[in-house]
N, CA and C atoms of all chains as a GROMACS GRO file, in nm:
protein
  603
    1MET      N    1   0.998   3.196  -0.638
    1MET     CA    2   0.984   3.050  -0.620
    1MET      C    3   0.839   3.016  -0.587
    2LYS      N    4   0.795   2.907  -0.640
    2LYS     CA    5   0.656   2.866  -0.619
    2LYS      C    6   0.638   2.817  -0.475
    3ASP      N    7   0.528   2.860  -0.413
    3ASP     CA    8   0.499   2.817  -0.276
    3ASP      C    9   0.458   2.670  -0.277
    4SER      N   10   0.535   2.589  -0.201
    4SER     CA   11   0.507   2.445  -0.202
    4SER      C   12   0.370   2.414  -0.144
    5ARG      N   13   0.320   2.503  -0.055
    5ARG     CA   14   0.190   2.475   0.006
    5ARG      C   15   0.078   2.481  -0.095
    6ALA      N   16   0.103   2.551  -0.206
    6ALA     CA   17   0.000   2.560  -0.308
    6ALA      C   18  -0.028   2.426  -0.373
    7ALA      N   19   0.065   2.329  -0.356
    7ALA     CA   20   0.046   2.198  -0.416
    7ALA      C   21  -0.054   2.114  -0.338
    8THR      N   22  -0.089   2.157  -0.216
    8THR     CA   23  -0.182   2.080  -0.135
    8THR      C   24  -0.324   2.108  -0.178
    9PRO      N   25  -0.393   2.006  -0.230
    9PRO     CA   26  -0.530   2.030  -0.277
    9PRO      C   27  -0.625   2.053  -0.160
   10PRO      N   28  -0.735   2.127  -0.182
   10PRO     CA   29  -0.826   2.161  -0.072
   10PRO      C   30  -0.893   2.040  -0.009
   11TRP      N   31  -0.906   1.931  -0.082
   11TRP     CA   32  -0.973   1.813  -0.026
   11TRP      C   33  -0.882   1.735   0.068
   12ALA      N   34  -0.753   1.776   0.078
   12ALA     CA   35  -0.657   1.696   0.154
   12ALA      C   36  -0.694   1.684   0.302
   13LEU      N   37  -0.754   1.791   0.359
   13LEU     CA   38  -0.787   1.788   0.502
   13LEU      C   39  -0.892   1.682   0.534
   14LEU      N   40  -0.980   1.658   0.439
   14LEU     CA   41  -1.086   1.560   0.462
   14LEU      C   42  -1.045   1.420   0.418
   15ALA      N   43  -0.935   1.411   0.346
   15ALA     CA   44  -0.898   1.284   0.283
   15ALA      C   45  -0.865   1.175   0.386
   16VAL      N   46  -0.793   1.211   0.492
   16VAL     CA   47  -0.749   1.109   0.587
   16VAL      C   48  -0.867   1.047   0.664
   17PRO      N   49  -0.956   1.131   0.726
   17PRO     CA   50  -1.071   1.068   0.794
   17PRO      C   51  -1.162   0.993   0.697
   18ALA      N   52  -1.176   1.044   0.576
   18ALA     CA   53  -1.261   0.974   0.478
   18ALA      C   54  -1.198   0.840   0.441
   19ALA      N   55  -1.066   0.840   0.422
   19ALA     CA   56  -0.998   0.714   0.388
   19ALA      C   57  -1.006   0.616   0.504
   20ALA      N   58  -0.998   0.667   0.627
   20ALA     CA   59  -1.009   0.579   0.744
   20ALA      C   60  -1.148   0.515   0.750
   21ALA      N   61  -1.250   0.593   0.719
   21ALA     CA   62  -1.386   0.539   0.719
   21ALA      C   63  -1.402   0.433   0.610
   22VAL      N   64  -1.347   0.460   0.494
   22VAL     CA   65  -1.353   0.363   0.385
   22VAL      C   66  -1.279   0.235   0.425
   23ALA      N   67  -1.163   0.252   0.489
   23ALA     CA   68  -1.084   0.136   0.531
   23ALA      C   69  -1.161   0.051   0.632
   24TRP      N   70  -1.229   0.119   0.724
   24TRP     CA   71  -1.306   0.045   0.826
   24TRP      C   72  -1.419  -0.033   0.759
   25PHE      N   73  -1.487   0.034   0.664
   25PHE     CA   74  -1.599  -0.030   0.595
   25PHE      C   75  -1.549  -0.147   0.508
   26ALA      N   76  -1.443  -0.121   0.432
   26ALA     CA   77  -1.393  -0.224   0.340
   26ALA      C   78  -1.351  -0.350   0.415
   27THR      N   79  -1.293  -0.332   0.532
   27THR     CA   80  -1.243  -0.449   0.606
   27THR      C   81  -1.350  -0.511   0.695
   28SER      N   82  -1.473  -0.456   0.687
   28SER     CA   83  -1.585  -0.521   0.757
   28SER      C   84  -1.657  -0.618   0.664
   29LEU      N   85  -1.624  -0.613   0.536
   29LEU     CA   86  -1.688  -0.701   0.437
   29LEU      C   87  -1.623  -0.840   0.440
   30ARG      N   88  -1.703  -0.939   0.407
   30ARG     CA   89  -1.650  -1.077   0.407
   30ARG      C   90  -1.556  -1.098   0.290
   31PRO      N   91  -1.441  -1.161   0.314
   31PRO     CA   92  -1.350  -1.191   0.203
   31PRO      C   93  -1.415  -1.287   0.103
   32PHE      N   94  -1.360  -1.294  -0.014
   32PHE     CA   95  -1.407  -1.383  -0.121
   32PHE      C   96  -1.547  -1.347  -0.168
   33THR      N   97  -1.589  -1.221  -0.150
   33THR     CA   98  -1.720  -1.180  -0.199
   33THR      C   99  -1.703  -1.066  -0.299
   34ALA      N  100  -1.805  -1.048  -0.382
   34ALA     CA  101  -1.800  -0.940  -0.482
   34ALA      C  102  -1.793  -0.803  -0.415
   35PRO      N  103  -1.871  -0.776  -0.308
   35PRO     CA  104  -1.859  -0.644  -0.245
   35PRO      C  105  -1.716  -0.614  -0.196
   36ALA      N  106  -1.650  -0.715  -0.139
   36ALA     CA  107  -1.513  -0.693  -0.091
   36ALA      C  108  -1.422  -0.657  -0.208
   37LEU      N  109  -1.441  -0.726  -0.321
   37LEU     CA  110  -1.358  -0.698  -0.439
   37LEU      C  111  -1.385  -0.557  -0.492
   38VAL      N  112  -1.514  -0.522  -0.505
   38VAL     CA  113  -1.552  -0.392  -0.563
   38VAL      C  114  -1.503  -0.277  -0.474
   39VAL      N  115  -1.525  -0.290  -0.343
   39VAL     CA  116  -1.486  -0.181  -0.253
   39VAL      C  117  -1.334  -0.168  -0.246
   40THR      N  118  -1.263  -0.280  -0.244
   40THR     CA  119  -1.116  -0.273  -0.239
   40THR      C  120  -1.061  -0.209  -0.366
   41LEU      N  121  -1.110  -0.253  -0.481
   41LEU     CA  122  -1.062  -0.195  -0.607
   41LEU      C  123  -1.102  -0.048  -0.618
   42GLY      N  124  -1.224  -0.016  -0.573
   42GLY     CA  125  -1.269   0.123  -0.579
   42GLY      C  126  -1.185   0.214  -0.490
   43ALA      N  127  -1.159   0.168  -0.368
   43ALA     CA  128  -1.077   0.249  -0.276
   43ALA      C  129  -0.935   0.263  -0.330
   44GLY      N  130  -0.883   0.154  -0.384
   44GLY     CA  131  -0.748   0.161  -0.442
   44GLY      C  132  -0.743   0.255  -0.560
   45GLY      N  133  -0.846   0.250  -0.643
   45GLY     CA  134  -0.852   0.339  -0.759
   45GLY      C  135  -0.858   0.485  -0.716
   46LEU      N  136  -0.936   0.513  -0.612
   46LEU     CA  137  -0.944   0.651  -0.562
   46LEU      C  138  -0.808   0.698  -0.510
   47ALA      N  139  -0.738   0.608  -0.440
   47ALA     CA  140  -0.605   0.644  -0.387
   47ALA      C  141  -0.509   0.676  -0.501
   48LEU      N  142  -0.516   0.596  -0.609
   48LEU     CA  143  -0.428   0.621  -0.724
   48LEU      C  144  -0.461   0.754  -0.792
   49VAL      N  145  -0.591   0.781  -0.808
   49VAL     CA  146  -0.631   0.906  -0.873
   49VAL      C  147  -0.588   1.025  -0.787
   50ALA      N  148  -0.612   1.015  -0.656
   50ALA     CA  149  -0.573   1.126  -0.567
   50ALA      C  150  -0.421   1.147  -0.571
   51GLY      N  151  -0.346   1.037  -0.572
   51GLY     CA  152  -0.201   1.048  -0.578
   51GLY      C  153  -0.153   1.110  -0.706
   52SER      N  154  -0.215   1.071  -0.817
   52SER     CA  155  -0.172   1.122  -0.948
   52SER      C  156  -0.201   1.271  -0.963
   53ARG      N  157  -0.290   1.324  -0.878
   53ARG     CA  158  -0.324   1.467  -0.885
   53ARG      C  159  -0.245   1.547  -0.782
   54THR      N  160  -0.153   1.482  -0.713
   54THR     CA  161  -0.076   1.549  -0.607
   54THR      C  162   0.072   1.545  -0.641
   55ARG      N  163   0.138   1.657  -0.620
   55ARG     CA  164   0.281   1.662  -0.646
   55ARG      C  165   0.357   1.650  -0.516
   56HIS      N  166   0.484   1.606  -0.526
   56HIS     CA  167   0.570   1.603  -0.409
   56HIS      C  168   0.596   1.745  -0.363
   57ARG      N  169   0.597   1.764  -0.232
   57ARG     CA  170   0.623   1.898  -0.180
   57ARG      C  171   0.773   1.922  -0.165
   58ASP      N  172   0.812   2.048  -0.171
   58ASP     CA  173   0.951   2.083  -0.143
   58ASP      C  174   0.984   2.041   0.000
   59GLY      N  175   1.106   1.994   0.021
   59GLY     CA  176   1.148   1.958   0.155
   59GLY      C  177   1.117   1.814   0.191
   60GLU      N  178   1.039   1.745   0.109
   60GLU     CA  179   1.013   1.605   0.136
   60GLU      C  180   1.134   1.522   0.096
   61PRO      N  181   1.150   1.402   0.155
   61PRO     CA  182   1.266   1.320   0.118
   61PRO      C  183   1.278   1.304  -0.032
   62SER      N  184   1.398   1.324  -0.081
   62SER     CA  185   1.421   1.317  -0.225
   62SER      C  186   1.524   1.208  -0.253
   63VAL      N  187   1.517   1.154  -0.372
   63VAL     CA  188   1.608   1.047  -0.408
   63VAL      C  189   1.731   1.103  -0.480
   64GLY      N  190   1.729   1.232  -0.506
   64GLY     CA  191   1.830   1.294  -0.590
   64GLY      C  192   1.974   1.257  -0.559
   65ARG      N  193   2.014   1.271  -0.435
   65ARG     CA  194   2.156   1.249  -0.404
   65ARG      C  195   2.197   1.104  -0.418
   66TRP      N  196   2.102   1.012  -0.422
   66TRP     CA  197   2.136   0.869  -0.430
   66TRP      C  198   2.141   0.819  -0.574
   67LEU      N  199   2.096   0.903  -0.668
   67LEU     CA  200   2.096   0.857  -0.807
   67LEU      C  201   2.236   0.828  -0.858
   68GLY      N  202   2.334   0.907  -0.812
   68GLY     CA  203   2.471   0.885  -0.856
   68GLY      C  204   2.548   0.789  -0.767
   69ALA      N  205   2.486   0.743  -0.661
   69ALA     CA  206   2.554   0.652  -0.567
   69ALA      C  207   2.462   0.537  -0.533
   70PRO      N  208   2.435   0.452  -0.631
   70PRO     CA  209   2.336   0.346  -0.609
   70PRO      C  210   2.380   0.240  -0.508
   71ALA      N  211   2.509   0.243  -0.465
   71ALA     CA  212   2.555   0.143  -0.368
   71ALA      C  213   2.470   0.146  -0.242
   72GLY      N  214   2.429   0.265  -0.200
   72GLY     CA  215   2.346   0.274  -0.081
   72GLY      C  216   2.212   0.209  -0.100
   73LEU      N  217   2.165   0.208  -0.223
   73LEU     CA  218   2.036   0.147  -0.252
   73LEU      C  219   2.043  -0.005  -0.250
   74VAL      N  220   2.165  -0.058  -0.270
   74VAL     CA  221   2.182  -0.204  -0.274
   74VAL      C  222   2.139  -0.268  -0.142
   75VAL      N  223   2.163  -0.197  -0.032
   75VAL     CA  224   2.125  -0.251   0.100
   75VAL      C  225   1.978  -0.288   0.102
   76TRP      N  226   1.896  -0.198   0.049
   76TRP     CA  227   1.751  -0.224   0.049
   76TRP      C  228   1.717  -0.336  -0.049
   77GLY      N  229   1.791  -0.345  -0.159
   77GLY     CA  230   1.770  -0.454  -0.253
   77GLY      C  231   1.802  -0.589  -0.191
   78VAL      N  232   1.912  -0.593  -0.114
   78VAL     CA  233   1.951  -0.717  -0.047
   78VAL      C  234   1.846  -0.758   0.056
   79LEU      N  235   1.796  -0.660   0.130
   79LEU     CA  236   1.693  -0.691   0.230
   79LEU      C  237   1.565  -0.742   0.163
   80ALA      N  238   1.526  -0.678   0.053
   80ALA     CA  239   1.405  -0.721  -0.019
   80ALA      C  240   1.424  -0.862  -0.075
   81ALA      N  241   1.543  -0.888  -0.130
   81ALA     CA  242   1.570  -1.021  -0.186
   81ALA      C  243   1.572  -1.126  -0.075
   82SER      N  244   1.628  -1.091   0.040
   82SER     CA  245   1.631  -1.184   0.154
   82SER      C  246   1.490  -1.219   0.199
   83LEU      N  247   1.406  -1.117   0.207
   83LEU     CA  248   1.267  -1.142   0.249
   83LEU      C  249   1.196  -1.230   0.147
   84ALA      N  250   1.217  -1.201   0.019
   84ALA     CA  251   1.152  -1.280  -0.086
   84ALA      C  252   1.200  -1.424  -0.082
   85ALA      N  253   1.330  -1.445  -0.062
   85ALA     CA  254   1.385  -1.581  -0.058
   85ALA      C  255   1.332  -1.657   0.063
   86TRP      N  256   1.327  -1.590   0.177
   86TRP     CA  257   1.278  -1.656   0.300
   86TRP      C  258   1.131  -1.692   0.286
   87GLU      N  259   1.055  -1.600   0.229
   87GLU     CA  260   0.911  -1.624   0.206
   87GLU      C  261   0.893  -1.742   0.110
   88LEU      N  262   0.972  -1.744   0.002
   88LEU     CA  263   0.960  -1.850  -0.098
   88LEU      C  264   0.998  -1.985  -0.037
   89ALA      N  265   1.102  -1.986   0.044
   89ALA     CA  266   1.144  -2.111   0.109
   89ALA      C  267   1.033  -2.166   0.198
   90ALA      N  268   0.962  -2.077   0.267
   90ALA     CA  269   0.852  -2.121   0.353
   90ALA      C  270   0.733  -2.165   0.267
   91PHE      N  271   0.709  -2.093   0.158
   91PHE     CA  272   0.592  -2.118   0.074
   91PHE      C  273   0.595  -2.258   0.011
   92VAL      N  274   0.714  -2.303  -0.027
   92VAL     CA  275   0.722  -2.431  -0.098
   92VAL      C  276   0.724  -2.551  -0.003
   93GLN      N  277   0.719  -2.525   0.126
   93GLN     CA  278   0.720  -2.635   0.223
   93GLN      C  279   0.587  -2.642   0.297
   94LEU      N  280   0.548  -2.761   0.332
   94LEU     CA  281   0.426  -2.786   0.408
   94LEU      C  282   0.459  -2.874   0.527
   95PRO      N  283   0.378  -2.876   0.630
   95PRO     CA  284   0.251  -2.804   0.647
   95PRO      C  285   0.274  -2.656   0.676
   96ARG      N  286   0.170  -2.576   0.647
   96ARG     CA  287   0.181  -2.431   0.664
   96ARG      C  288   0.205  -2.393   0.810
   97SER      N  289   0.149  -2.473   0.901
   97SER     CA  290   0.167  -2.441   1.043
   97SER      C  291   0.314  -2.450   1.084
   98GLU      N  292   0.390  -2.532   1.013
   98GLU     CA  293   0.533  -2.546   1.044
   98GLU      C  294   0.618  -2.451   0.961
   99HIS      N  295   0.562  -2.406   0.849
   99HIS     CA  296   0.637  -2.317   0.758
   99HIS      C  297   0.550  -2.197   0.723
  100PRO      N  298   0.526  -2.109   0.819
  100PRO     CA  299   0.435  -1.996   0.794
  100PRO      C  300   0.491  -1.896   0.694
  101THR      N  301   0.403  -1.849   0.606
  101THR     CA  302   0.439  -1.741   0.514
  101THR      C  303   0.391  -1.609   0.576
  102LEU      N  304   0.429  -1.498   0.516
  102LEU     CA  305   0.381  -1.369   0.566
  102LEU      C  306   0.229  -1.362   0.557
  103SER      N  307   0.174  -1.424   0.452
  103SER     CA  308   0.028  -1.422   0.437
  103SER      C  309  -0.040  -1.498   0.550
  104SER      N  310   0.012  -1.615   0.584
  104SER     CA  311  -0.051  -1.693   0.691
  104SER      C  312  -0.034  -1.623   0.826
  105LEU      N  313   0.080  -1.557   0.845
  105LEU     CA  314   0.099  -1.481   0.969
  105LEU      C  315   0.004  -1.361   0.972
  106ALA      N  316  -0.015  -1.297   0.855
  106ALA     CA  317  -0.105  -1.181   0.849
  106ALA      C  318  -0.248  -1.221   0.880
  107ASN      N  319  -0.288  -1.340   0.836
  107ASN     CA  320  -0.424  -1.385   0.863
  107ASN      C  321  -0.453  -1.386   1.013
  108ALA      N  322  -0.355  -1.428   1.091
  108ALA     CA  323  -0.374  -1.431   1.236
  108ALA      C  324  -0.381  -1.289   1.293
  109VAL      N  325  -0.293  -1.203   1.246
  109VAL     CA  326  -0.290  -1.065   1.297
  109VAL      C  327  -0.414  -0.988   1.254
  110PHE      N  328  -0.461  -1.015   1.131
  110PHE     CA  329  -0.575  -0.942   1.076
  110PHE      C  330  -0.709  -0.989   1.133
  111ALA      N  331  -0.707  -1.082   1.223
  111ALA     CA  332  -0.832  -1.123   1.286
  111ALA      C  333  -0.896  -1.006   1.360
  112ALA      N  334  -0.816  -0.914   1.407
  112ALA     CA  335  -0.867  -0.794   1.475
  112ALA      C  336  -0.905  -0.689   1.369
  113HIS      N  337  -1.029  -0.644   1.375
  113HIS     CA  338  -1.078  -0.550   1.272
  113HIS      C  339  -0.996  -0.422   1.268
  114ALA      N  340  -0.958  -0.369   1.384
  114ALA     CA  341  -0.882  -0.243   1.388
  114ALA      C  342  -0.748  -0.258   1.316
  115VAL      N  343  -0.684  -0.372   1.334
  115VAL     CA  344  -0.555  -0.396   1.268
  115VAL      C  345  -0.574  -0.405   1.117
  116ARG      N  346  -0.681  -0.475   1.079
  116ARG     CA  347  -0.713  -0.490   0.938
  116ARG      C  348  -0.739  -0.353   0.874
  117ALA      N  349  -0.816  -0.270   0.942
  117ALA     CA  350  -0.848  -0.138   0.888
  117ALA      C  351  -0.722  -0.052   0.878
  118ALA      N  352  -0.636  -0.062   0.978
  118ALA     CA  353  -0.511   0.016   0.973
  118ALA      C  354  -0.424  -0.030   0.856
  119ALA      N  355  -0.421  -0.161   0.834
  119ALA     CA  356  -0.342  -0.214   0.722
  119ALA      C  357  -0.402  -0.168   0.589
  120PHE      N  358  -0.534  -0.165   0.582
  120PHE     CA  359  -0.599  -0.120   0.458
  120PHE      C  360  -0.568   0.028   0.432
  121LEU      N  361  -0.570   0.106   0.540
  121LEU     CA  362  -0.537   0.249   0.528
  121LEU      C  363  -0.392   0.265   0.480
  122ALA      N  364  -0.302   0.184   0.535
  122ALA     CA  365  -0.162   0.190   0.492
  122ALA      C  366  -0.149   0.150   0.346
  123TRP      N  367  -0.228   0.053   0.305
  123TRP     CA  368  -0.227   0.010   0.164
  123TRP      C  369  -0.274   0.124   0.073
  124MET      N  370  -0.379   0.193   0.114
  124MET     CA  371  -0.426   0.307   0.035
  124MET      C  372  -0.318   0.416   0.029
  125ALA      N  373  -0.253   0.441   0.141
  125ALA     CA  374  -0.148   0.544   0.145
  125ALA      C  375  -0.033   0.505   0.052
  126ALA      N  376  -0.001   0.376   0.047
  126ALA     CA  377   0.107   0.330  -0.042
  126ALA      C  378   0.068   0.353  -0.188
  127GLY      N  379  -0.057   0.326  -0.222
  127GLY     CA  380  -0.104   0.351  -0.359
  127GLY      C  381  -0.098   0.498  -0.393
  128PHE      N  382  -0.137   0.581  -0.298
  128PHE     CA  383  -0.129   0.727  -0.316
  128PHE      C  384   0.017   0.767  -0.343
  129GLY      N  385   0.109   0.711  -0.266
  129GLY     CA  386   0.251   0.744  -0.282
  129GLY      C  387   0.307   0.697  -0.415
  130ILE      N  388   0.266   0.579  -0.459
  130ILE     CA  389   0.317   0.526  -0.587
  130ILE      C  390   0.271   0.614  -0.703
  131ALA      N  391   0.148   0.665  -0.692
  131ALA     CA  392   0.092   0.741  -0.805
  131ALA      C  393   0.136   0.887  -0.805
  132ARG      N  394   0.195   0.934  -0.695
  132ARG     CA  395   0.234   1.076  -0.688
  132ARG      C  396   0.339   1.110  -0.792
  133ARG      N  397   0.333   1.231  -0.841
  133ARG     CA  398   0.429   1.275  -0.942
  133ARG      C  399   0.542   1.351  -0.876
  134MET      N  400   1.296  -2.719   0.974
  134MET     CA  401   1.298  -2.604   1.065
  134MET      C  402   1.161  -2.585   1.127
  135SER      N  403   1.157  -2.544   1.251
  135SER     CA  404   1.029  -2.524   1.318
  135SER      C  405   0.965  -2.391   1.278
  136ALA      N  406   0.836  -2.377   1.313
  136ALA     CA  407   0.767  -2.251   1.283
  136ALA      C  408   0.835  -2.135   1.354
  137GLU      N  409   0.884  -2.161   1.476
  137GLU     CA  410   0.952  -2.054   1.550
  137GLU      C  411   1.077  -2.007   1.476
  138GLY      N  412   1.146  -2.102   1.415
  138GLY     CA  413   1.266  -2.067   1.340
  138GLY      C  414   1.234  -1.982   1.218
  139VAL      N  415   1.124  -2.018   1.150
  139VAL     CA  416   1.084  -1.941   1.031
  139VAL      C  417   1.046  -1.799   1.072
  140VAL      N  418   0.967  -1.789   1.180
  140VAL     CA  419   0.924  -1.656   1.227
  140VAL      C  420   1.047  -1.575   1.272
  141ALA      N  421   1.143  -1.642   1.333
  141ALA     CA  422   1.265  -1.572   1.376
  141ALA      C  423   1.339  -1.516   1.254
  142GLY      N  424   1.337  -1.589   1.145
  142GLY     CA  425   1.400  -1.540   1.023
  142GLY      C  426   1.336  -1.411   0.973
  143TYR      N  427   1.200  -1.410   0.972
  143TYR     CA  428   1.130  -1.287   0.934
  143TYR      C  429   1.168  -1.174   1.029
  144ALA      N  430   1.173  -1.206   1.158
  144ALA     CA  431   1.202  -1.103   1.258
  144ALA      C  432   1.340  -1.043   1.237
  145VAL      N  433   1.438  -1.128   1.203
  145VAL     CA  434   1.575  -1.080   1.180
  145VAL      C  435   1.577  -0.984   1.060
  146ILE      N  436   1.506  -1.022   0.953
  146ILE     CA  437   1.505  -0.937   0.832
  146ILE      C  438   1.437  -0.803   0.862
  147PHE      N  439   1.324  -0.807   0.933
  147PHE     CA  440   1.255  -0.682   0.964
  147PHE      C  441   1.336  -0.596   1.062
  148ALA      N  442   1.406  -0.662   1.154
  148ALA     CA  443   1.491  -0.586   1.247
  148ALA      C  444   1.606  -0.519   1.172
  149ALA      N  445   1.663  -0.591   1.075
  149ALA     CA  446   1.771  -0.533   0.994
  149ALA      C  447   1.718  -0.413   0.914
  150ALA      N  448   1.596  -0.426   0.861
  150ALA     CA  449   1.537  -0.314   0.785
  150ALA      C  450   1.514  -0.195   0.876
  151LEU      N  451   1.466  -0.222   0.997
  151LEU     CA  452   1.443  -0.113   1.093
  151LEU      C  453   1.574  -0.043   1.128
  152LEU      N  454   1.678  -0.124   1.148
  152LEU     CA  455   1.810  -0.069   1.179
  152LEU      C  456   1.861   0.019   1.064
  153CYS      N  457   1.845  -0.029   0.941
  153CYS     CA  458   1.888   0.049   0.823
  153CYS      C  459   1.810   0.180   0.816
  154GLN      N  460   1.681   0.174   0.845
  154GLN     CA  461   1.599   0.295   0.840
  154GLN      C  462   1.645   0.396   0.944
  155VAL      N  463   1.674   0.347   1.064
  155VAL     CA  464   1.720   0.437   1.170
  155VAL      C  465   1.856   0.497   1.133
  156LEU      N  466   1.948   0.412   1.080
  156LEU     CA  467   2.079   0.462   1.038
  156LEU      C  468   2.064   0.567   0.928
  157ALA      N  469   1.975   0.539   0.834
  157ALA     CA  470   1.953   0.633   0.724
  157ALA      C  471   1.901   0.766   0.775
  158ARG      N  472   1.810   0.760   0.870
  158ARG     CA  473   1.750   0.881   0.925
  158ARG      C  474   1.851   0.967   1.000
  159PHE      N  475   1.935   0.899   1.080
  159PHE     CA  476   2.019   0.975   1.172
  159PHE      C  477   2.162   0.997   1.124
  160THR      N  478   2.208   0.919   1.026
  160THR     CA  479   2.345   0.939   0.977
  160THR      C  480   2.348   0.989   0.833
  161GLY      N  481   2.243   0.960   0.757
  161GLY     CA  482   2.240   1.002   0.617
  161GLY      C  483   2.335   0.923   0.529
  162ARG      N  484   2.392   0.815   0.581
  162ARG     CA  485   2.485   0.735   0.500
  162ARG      C  486   2.414   0.637   0.408
  163LEU      N  487   2.289   0.615   0.436
  163LEU     CA  488   2.208   0.524   0.354
  163LEU      C  489   2.082   0.600   0.311
  164PRO      N  490   2.023   0.561   0.199
  164PRO     CA  491   1.891   0.616   0.169
  164PRO      C  492   1.788   0.553   0.262
  165THR      N  493   1.683   0.627   0.292
  165THR     CA  494   1.574   0.568   0.370
  165THR      C  495   1.496   0.473   0.280
  166LEU      N  496   1.411   0.395   0.340
  166LEU     CA  497   1.326   0.306   0.259
  166LEU      C  498   1.242   0.388   0.162
  167GLY      N  499   1.191   0.501   0.209
  167GLY     CA  500   1.111   0.587   0.123
  167GLY      C  501   1.190   0.637   0.003
  168GLN      N  502   1.317   0.674   0.026
  168GLN     CA  503   1.401   0.721  -0.085
  168GLN      C  504   1.431   0.607  -0.182
  169ALA      N  505   1.451   0.486  -0.128
  169ALA     CA  506   1.478   0.371  -0.215
  169ALA      C  507   1.355   0.342  -0.302
  170VAL      N  508   1.237   0.353  -0.242
  170VAL     CA  509   1.115   0.330  -0.319
  170VAL      C  510   1.096   0.439  -0.424
  171LEU      N  511   1.128   0.564  -0.385
  171LEU     CA  512   1.120   0.675  -0.482
  171LEU      C  513   1.213   0.650  -0.600
  172TRP      N  514   1.334   0.602  -0.569
  172TRP     CA  515   1.429   0.573  -0.676
  172TRP      C  516   1.374   0.466  -0.770
  173PHE      N  517   1.321   0.358  -0.711
  173PHE     CA  518   1.266   0.250  -0.793
  173PHE      C  519   1.149   0.302  -0.876
  174ASN      N  520   1.068   0.387  -0.814
  174ASN     CA  521   0.951   0.443  -0.882
  174ASN      C  522   0.992   0.534  -0.998
  175SER      N  523   1.115   0.586  -0.992
  175SER     CA  524   1.160   0.678  -1.098
  175SER      C  525   1.212   0.602  -1.221
  176LEU      N  526   1.234   0.472  -1.207
  176LEU     CA  527   1.278   0.393  -1.322
  176LEU      C  528   1.163   0.378  -1.422
  177ARG      N  529   1.199   0.352  -1.545
  177ARG     CA  530   1.095   0.341  -1.649
  177ARG      C  531   0.993   0.232  -1.615
  178PHE      N  532   1.044   0.118  -1.567
  178PHE     CA  533   0.953   0.007  -1.536
  178PHE      C  534   0.911   0.007  -1.388
  179GLY      N  535   0.968   0.098  -1.310
  179GLY     CA  536   0.947   0.094  -1.165
  179GLY      C  537   0.803   0.115  -1.124
  180ARG      N  538   0.742   0.222  -1.177
  180ARG     CA  539   0.606   0.254  -1.134
  180ARG      C  540   0.506   0.144  -1.169
  181PRO      N  541   0.508   0.090  -1.293
  181PRO     CA  542   0.414  -0.019  -1.322
  181PRO      C  543   0.438  -0.143  -1.235
  182VAL      N  544   0.564  -0.174  -1.207
  182VAL     CA  545   0.594  -0.292  -1.124
  182VAL      C  546   0.542  -0.269  -0.981
  183LEU      N  547   0.570  -0.150  -0.927
  183LEU     CA  548   0.523  -0.121  -0.791
  183LEU      C  549   0.370  -0.120  -0.786
  184ALA      N  550   0.308  -0.061  -0.889
  184ALA     CA  551   0.161  -0.055  -0.890
  184ALA      C  552   0.101  -0.195  -0.898
  185ALA      N  553   0.161  -0.282  -0.978
  185ALA     CA  554   0.110  -0.418  -0.990
  185ALA      C  555   0.127  -0.493  -0.858
  186ALA      N  556   0.242  -0.478  -0.794
  186ALA     CA  557   0.267  -0.544  -0.665
  186ALA      C  558   0.170  -0.491  -0.560
  187TRP      N  559   0.146  -0.361  -0.563
  187TRP     CA  560   0.054  -0.298  -0.468
  187TRP      C  561  -0.089  -0.351  -0.487
  188LEU      N  562  -0.130  -0.359  -0.614
  188LEU     CA  563  -0.265  -0.408  -0.645
  188LEU      C  564  -0.280  -0.553  -0.601
  189TRP      N  565  -0.177  -0.633  -0.629
  189TRP     CA  566  -0.182  -0.774  -0.588
  189TRP      C  567  -0.192  -0.785  -0.436
  190ALA      N  568  -0.116  -0.702  -0.365
  190ALA     CA  569  -0.119  -0.706  -0.217
  190ALA      C  570  -0.258  -0.675  -0.165
  191GLY      N  571  -0.323  -0.575  -0.222
  191GLY     CA  572  -0.458  -0.541  -0.178
  191GLY      C  573  -0.556  -0.654  -0.201
  192TRP      N  574  -0.547  -0.712  -0.319
  192TRP     CA  575  -0.636  -0.824  -0.353
  192TRP      C  576  -0.608  -0.943  -0.261
  193HIS      N  577  -0.481  -0.973  -0.241
  193HIS     CA  578  -0.441  -1.091  -0.164
  193HIS      C  579  -0.478  -1.078  -0.016
  194PHE      N  580  -0.450  -0.961   0.043
  194PHE     CA  581  -0.468  -0.946   0.187
  194PHE      C  582  -0.609  -0.904   0.228
  195PHE      N  583  -0.684  -0.841   0.135
  195PHE     CA  584  -0.815  -0.789   0.176
  195PHE      C  585  -0.932  -0.851   0.102
  196VAL      N  586  -0.906  -0.920  -0.008
  196VAL     CA  587  -1.017  -0.984  -0.080
  196VAL      C  588  -1.008  -1.136  -0.069
  197ARG      N  589  -0.886  -1.189  -0.087
  197ARG     CA  590  -0.868  -1.335  -0.083
  197ARG      C  591  -0.810  -1.381   0.050
  198ALA      N  592  -0.849  -1.318   0.156
  198ALA     CA  593  -0.788  -1.346   0.286
  198ALA      C  594  -0.870  -1.448   0.365
  199SER      N  595  -0.807  -1.507   0.465
  199SER     CA  596  -0.875  -1.598   0.557
  199SER      C  597  -0.846  -1.554   0.699
  200TRP      N  598  -0.909  -1.444   0.738
  200TRP     CA  599  -0.880  -1.387   0.868
  200TRP      C  600  -0.923  -1.480   0.980
  201GLY      N  601  -0.845  -1.476   1.088
  201GLY     CA  602  -0.878  -1.554   1.206
  201GLY      C  603  -0.851  -1.699   1.184
   0.00000   0.00000   0.00000
């Protein structure tokens, strides 16, 4: 049997601190500027490339047993649909202060640079996960 | 509805998601959120849809944002 540890690329040990540094830098840039756009897209692209070159390890959560029993997956679909409906209901009503969307709530939370950087790091990790094979 | 009511609605949905995640972890009767995302990602259209949503989120929250 193939050793699952062999799937871990050598750059993986440096990837997390490097990504954290990129996240801190990216979220120090002013929104609505070209540098913010370029750095965000560049960091996202790197996360996708890194993910596409990484395989799932043995022992990691697998979807296998749920493929034949999608009823369990419906719960998550209902929750996602509920969130989307609630967000949409708030979005179509004004004023925003009375009907906050997740975006407007995030703006308040993201005022702190550390929170913003952590969210950016989580976003990069999500891109890495989506691109993994 | 007041802003507090709207925020309470978000809180209820996120609390329900947290509860489902805990149940999934400790009972195995439900897939975890990660497994549900893996399943969606395994569909033919899943990965492009997730990638597009992910890209939009990055642009929306980190490029077109109004922090503070």
